[in-house]
C-alpha positions, 0 to 999 in steps of 0.5 A: 501528471502528464498527458492525462485528462483526469483530475488528480489530487495528491497527498503525502498519508495511516493507522496503528496497533501494537503487534509481534511482541513475541517476535521482538522477544525472540529476536532479542534472545539471539543477542548475547548482551542486552541492547536496543532494538535499533541495532547498528549490527544485525545479530548473527541469527538475523544476518543474511548473506549478500547473495540472498538479498537484493538492493530493493524490495518492492511490496505491492498490495492488491485491491478488491477482487484481486489476490492470492487465489492460485498464487504462491505467497509472496509472489506478484498477485496484484492487479494492473494498477500495481503492476504498472507501478512495478513495471515503471519502477524496474525500468529505472533500475539495473536488472536484478536490483529489485525483487517483487513481493506481495502482501500475503492476505486473502482476496476480498470479493465484492459484486459489482452491479450493472450498468457498466461501461464496455469491458467492465465486470458485471454482477447482480448486486445493487449499489447499496449492497456494494457499499455494505460490502465495502464497509464490511472490509475492515477485518480483512484489511486489518489482517492484510495490514498485519501480514504486510507489517510482518513481511516488512519486519522479516525483510528488515531483519534478514536484509537490514541494508535493503531499501523497501518501497511499497505501492497499493491500490484501492483496498491495498492502499488502505492495508498499507495505511494500517501497516505503516501505523502498526510499525510506527506504534511498535517503538524503536523496532518498528521505526527502524523498519520504517527507516528503510522504507524509501517510498510509499505510493497509493492509488484510490485509497478508501481511507483518503482524507484531504483538506483543500478541497475537503474530501474523504474516501468511503472508509473515512466517510463512514468512520473507518478511516481518518477525519482529516489530512493531518490524521491521514498523514500521521503514519510514521513516514516522512511526507517526502517519502509518501505519495497518495493520489485520488482521481477527482471523480473516484468514488472510493477515495472521494466519496460523493454518495451512492450516485457517485458510486454508480456513475463513477466506479469506472474511474476507480478502475481505469483512471490510474492506468490511463494516459502515457505515462499513466498515474501508476507509471508516474508513481513507479518513476517517483519510487525509483527517484526516491531510491536515488543511486540504487540500481 
């Protein structure tokens, strides 16, 4: 990374469940003769005109205390970290080449305790309660993963030639981990969707797992994520298309105990948008490079 003083650990990422069996059956029903889900030509019911599809669809996935409150589904209701990724991405593309979408899952609200640095939110909860709130997120994260996987599925079948890129921060990164595994576990259909995913960029993932040095995010540390780097990377995406970063002192992706949570939570909030370019902007530039000649 350029022009930043923080330490970033980089990993190329994970989770799984089968889903949408009814959706698959319905899709097959539109096809006159039996054939594999990995279709060369889209069924008429799934085809979209060129006028309704853009070349690139960017899926941004929000973190804690961000979300869809007051926003329409599918619109950009993410925070500053993912927004920095999007801005950098589109700065590399022709106008109108990319469309922004958000994962349609509810906001997860946690209370941040004091003390805090200047300009950061304050709340009444002790740090142990914050940890409990974070560890209570898997059900909301699973719902977000199912929503994102469904959106990516729908996009593949309506715009089968479009390229997909995905970025997430904090809980949003964890949502993406799980959505990728849901699609990967869904056989030829899910793998076809993943084939259109040109890049995945994650920041501050609670499910982070790194081998050298050994690190685990808070979710992985408490058995809600992955035990090691190979497990983290087993998500159905080629390593060359996967880019996950963790600021060295970020207690969400590099758990170091309650004390680390108290003293370093500001790293989780600020590190990814600090510097020129910031790590988030570097991620957007990387996603644009993954797209090659698009735009």
